C-alpha positions in Angstrom: 15.4 -69.9 31.6 15.1 -68.6 28.0 18.3 -67.9 26.2 18.6 -64.3 24.8 20.5 -63.6 21.7 20.9 -60.7 19.2 18.9 -62.6 16.6 15.8 -62.3 18.7 15.9 -58.5 18.7 15.3 -56.6 15.5 14.8 -52.9 14.8 11.5 -52.4 13.0 10.6 -49.2 11.0 14.2 -47.9 10.7 16.3 -48.8 7.7 20.0 -48.0 7.7 19.6 -45.6 10.6 17.4 -43.1 8.7 15.7 -42.1 12.0 18.1 -39.1 12.0 17.0 -37.9 8.6 15.2 -34.6 8.4 12.0 -35.2 6.6 11.0 -31.5 6.4 13.4 -28.7 5.7 13.9 -26.2 8.5 12.1 -23.0 7.5 12.4 -19.6 9.1 9.2 -17.6 9.9 9.5 -15.5 6.8 10.3 -18.5 4.6 7.2 -20.3 5.8 5.1 -17.1 5.4 6.3 -16.8 1.7 5.6 -20.5 1.2 2.0 -20.1 2.4 1.6 -16.8 0.5 2.5 -18.6 -2.8 -0.2 -21.1 -2.2 -2.8 -18.2 -2.3 -3.3 -17.7 -6.0 -5.4 -14.6 -5.6 -2.8 -12.9 -3.5 0.0 -13.7 -5.9 -2.1 -12.5 -8.8 -2.8 -9.3 -6.9 1.0 -8.9 -6.3 1.7 -9.4 -10.0 -1.0 -6.9 -11.0 0.4 -4.3 -8.5 3.9 -4.8 -9.9 2.6 -4.2 -13.5 0.8 -1.1 -12.4 3.9 0.2 -10.6 6.1 -0.5 -13.6 3.6 1.2 -15.9 3.5 4.3 -13.7 7.3 4.5 -14.2 7.6 3.9 -17.9 4.0 4.6 -19.0 4.4 8.3 -19.8 7.5 7.6 -22.0 5.7 4.6 -23.6 2.7 6.8 -24.3 5.0 9.3 -26.1 6.2 6.5 -28.4 2.7 5.3 -29.1 1.0 8.6 -29.7 3.9 10.5 -31.1 3.5 13.4 -28.7 4.2 14.0 -25.0 1.3 13.8 -22.6 1.7 17.5 -21.7 1.2 18.7 -25.3 -2.2 20.2 -26.1 -3.6 19.4 -29.6 -5.9 22.1 -30.8 -7.0 20.2 -33.9 -10.8 19.7 -33.5 -10.5 15.9 -34.3 -8.0 15.5 -31.5 -10.1 17.0 -28.7 -12.0 14.5 -26.6 -10.9 11.8 -29.2 -12.1 8.3 -28.6 -9.7 5.4 -27.8 -7.8 4.2 -30.9 -8.0 7.6 -32.7 -5.1 8.2 -35.1 -2.8 11.2 -34.3 -2.5 13.2 -37.5 -0.1 16.2 -37.7 -0.7 19.4 -39.6 0.8 17.9 -42.8 -1.8 15.1 -42.7 0.8 12.5 -41.7 0.0 9.8 -39.1 2.5 10.1 -36.2 0.9 7.8 -33.7 -2.3 6.6 -32.1 -4.2 7.7 -29.0 -4.9 4.2 -27.7 -6.8 5.7 -24.6 -8.1 8.7 -26.5 -7.6 12.3 -25.4 -9.0 14.8 -22.9 -10.8 18.1 -23.3 -7.5 19.8 -24.2 -6.4 17.2 -26.7 -3.8 15.6 -24.4 -2.9 11.9 -24.6 -4.9 10.0 -21.9 -2.5 7.0 -21.9 0.5 9.1 -20.8 -1.5 11.2 -18.4 -3.1 8.1 -16.8 0.3 6.7 -15.7 1.6 10.1 -14.8 -1.4 10.6 -12.5 -0.8 7.1 -11.1 2.6 8.2 -9.9 1.1 10.9 -7.6 -1.6 8.6 -6.3 0.7 5.7 -5.5 3.4 8.0 -4.0 0.8 9.5 -1.7 -0.4 6.0 -0.7 3.1 4.6 -0.1 4.7 7.6 1.6 1.7 8.4 3.7 1.4 4.9 4.9 5.1 4.8 5.8 4.9 8.0 7.8 1.8 6.8 9.5 3.4 3.4 10.4 6.6 4.9 11.7 4.9 7.5 13.9 2.1 5.2 15.1 4.4 2.3 15.8 6.8 4.4 17.9 4.0 6.2 19.7 2.0 3.1 20.4 5.0 1.1 21.5 6.1 3.7 24.1 2.5 4.1 25.4 1.9 0.4 25.7 5.3 -0.4 27.3 5.2 2.2 30.0 1.5 2.0 30.8 0.0 3.8 33.8 -0.1 7.6 33.8 2.1 7.8 30.6 -0.4 5.6 28.7 -3.4 7.5 30.0 -1.9 10.9 28.8 -0.8 9.6 25.5 -4.1 7.9 24.7 -6.1 11.0 25.6 -4.0 12.9 23.0 -4.8 10.1 20.5 -8.5 10.4 21.2 -8.5 14.1 20.8 -6.7 13.9 17.4 -8.9 11.0 16.3 -12.0 13.1 17.0 -10.9 15.7 14.4 -12.4 14.9 10.9 -9.6 14.9 8.3 -11.7 17.0 6.0 -11.4 20.0 8.4 -7.7 19.5 8.4 -7.6 19.4 4.6 -9.7 22.6 4.4 -7.3 24.3 6.8 -4.3 23.2 4.7 -6.0 24.6 1.6 -6.4 28.0 3.4 -2.8 28.1 4.6 -1.2 27.0 1.3 -2.0 28.6 -2.0 -1.4 25.4 -4.0 -2.4 21.9 -3.0 0.2 19.4 -4.0 1.5 16.0 -2.8 3.2 17.5 0.3 0.0 19.3 1.4 -2.2 16.2 1.0 0.3 14.1 2.8 0.5 16.6 5.7 -3.3 16.8 5.9 -3.8 13.0 5.9 -1.0 12.1 8.2 -1.7 14.7 11.0 -4.5 12.5 12.4 -4.1 9.3 10.4 -1.4 7.7 12.6 -3.8 7.3 15.5 -5.2 3.9 14.3 -1.7 2.4 14.0 -0.8 3.7 17.5 -3.8 2.0 19.1 -3.1 -1.2 17.3 0.6 -1.3 18.3 -0.3 -0.3 21.9 -2.6 -3.3 22.3 0.0 -5.7 20.9 2.8 -4.3 23.1 0.7 -4.5 26.2 0.2 -8.2 25.4 3.8 -8.9 24.5 5.6 -7.1 27.3 4.7 -9.8 29.8 6.4 -12.5 27.6 9.3 -14.5 28.9 11.9 -13.1 26.4 11.0 -9.5 27.5 11.4 -10.4 31.1 14.7 -12.1 30.3 16.0 -9.0 28.5 15.0 -6.8 31.4 16.7 -9.2 33.8 19.9 -9.0 31.8 19.9 -5.2 32.1 18.3 -4.1 28.8 16.9 -0.6 29.0 13.4 0.4 28.0 14.6 1.8 24.6 16.3 -1.5 23.7 13.3 -3.6 24.8 10.9 -1.5 22.6 13.1 -1.3 19.5 14.7 -4.8 19.6 12.0 -7.0 21.1 8.5 -5.5 21.1 8.1 -3.6 17.8 9.9 -6.3 15.7 7.5 -8.9 17.0 4.6 -6.8 15.7 6.1 -6.5 12.2 3.6 -9.1 10.8 0.6 -7.0 11.9 2.3 -3.8 10.7 2.8 -5.3 7.2 -0.9 -6.4 7.0 -2.0 -3.0 8.3 0.1 -1.3 5.6 -1.5 -3.3 2.7 -5.0 -2.2 3.9 -3.9 1.4 4.6 -2.3 2.2 1.2 -5.6 1.9 -0.7 -7.2 4.1 2.0 -4.7 6.8 1.2 -5.2 6.4 -2.5 -8.9 6.7 -2.2 -8.6 9.7 0.1 -6.4 11.4 -2.5 -8.8 10.5 -5.3 -11.7 11.9 -3.3 -9.9 15.1 -2.4 -8.8 15.7 -6.0 -12.3 14.8 -7.2 -13.9 17.6 -5.2 -11.1 20.1 -6.0 -9.1 20.0 -2.8 -6.3 17.7 -4.0 -3.8 17.8 -6.9 -4.3 21.0 -8.9 -3.7 21.6 -12.7 -1.4 21.3 -14.5 -0.4 18.4 -12.3 -2.7 15.4 -12.3 -3.7 12.3 -10.4 -6.3 9.6 -10.9 -8.7 11.5 -8.8 -8.2 14.7 -10.7 -8.7 12.9 -14.0 -11.9 11.3 -12.7 -13.1 14.7 -11.7 -12.7 16.1 -15.2 -14.1 12.9 -16.8 -17.2 13.0 -14.6 -18.1 16.4 -16.1 -18.2 14.9 -19.7 -19.1 11.3 -18.9 -22.4 11.5 -20.9 -20.5 12.3 -24.1 -17.0 11.0 -23.5 -17.2 8.1 -21.0 -13.6 7.0 -21.6 -12.3 10.0 -19.8 -13.9 8.7 -16.6 -13.6 5.0 -17.3 -9.8 4.7 -17.4 -8.9 6.5 -14.2 -11.8 4.9 -12.4 -10.7 1.4 -13.4 -7.1 2.2 -12.4 -8.2 3.3 -8.9 -10.5 0.3 -8.5 -7.9 -2.3 -9.6 -5.2 -0.8 -7.4 -7.4 -0.7 -4.3 -8.8 -4.2 -5.0 -5.3 -5.6 -5.5 -4.0 -4.1 -2.2 -7.0 -5.4 -0.3 -6.7 -9.0 -1.7 -2.9 -8.9 -1.1 -3.6 -7.8 2.5 -6.0 -10.8 3.0 -3.3 -13.2 1.7 -0.6 -11.6 3.9 -2.9 -11.8 7.0 -3.3 -15.5 6.5 0.4 -16.1 5.6 1.8 -14.2 8.6 -0.5 -15.7 11.2 1.5 -18.4 13.1 -1.7 -20.1 14.2 -2.5 -21.1 10.6 0.9 -22.8 10.2 0.7 -26.4 9.1 
């Protein structure tokens, strides 16, 4: 019979007990999503560009006053300062140079640089606030509808279908008739009355899928009420989809505001937005193309950045793509 000893048994592939060592750090869901988002160079560039645009919308009007020497609301009645080209010097009545119109001026001699970033405030505020209202109402409505199902779901979805069949243009025209002046609040009200229905349908479908999960059944078995299950378990597990939806919905609001202002149903003078500036620029584009070019480029870059960022977030927040 062979004699067994410790020398005949050796541990191979494990040095100094390193089998317990953690090769990969433990990452939470959001840490892993951020790690994957950083690998998407286009999405990160879009995020940086959106940050720059947002910062310029905050400080741009004040920066324009320093560069041009006058506030963006001041009208210059000097002939050379009306519809001036980009880079035109700002000369006062004494013949002294007090600044430069780096983006030129409009038909009233106002600085385009300051007005561009002032108009961006209105466009971005409408995009962000409108999307936030739409997400809050749609997520709550869709969560309740999908969780209870049955007759409650049938009634709530029929209401959604009725609202979804109403063109938002009709609502905007009605708002224009009811209110003498169209401002940010009027546009938000018109766009949000029926805009939340898409989010409600999306969340309803996700909740109907998630409510049969084990953690929901466990919460119900422990005595959790419907309100707690919806708020604490179902809606938080749809947060990834909500974030992606928001990044695609914000440019939709910005474009809707630009379109309404372009046709005269949006922001009214003396207030301005990118759409209102593009509307005035379109009237003189044959002679002064810069008055249309700058707001059009601002709208295009903002919408493109949000869409590219949304693509990156969709890939980063999808657990199926985790490596």
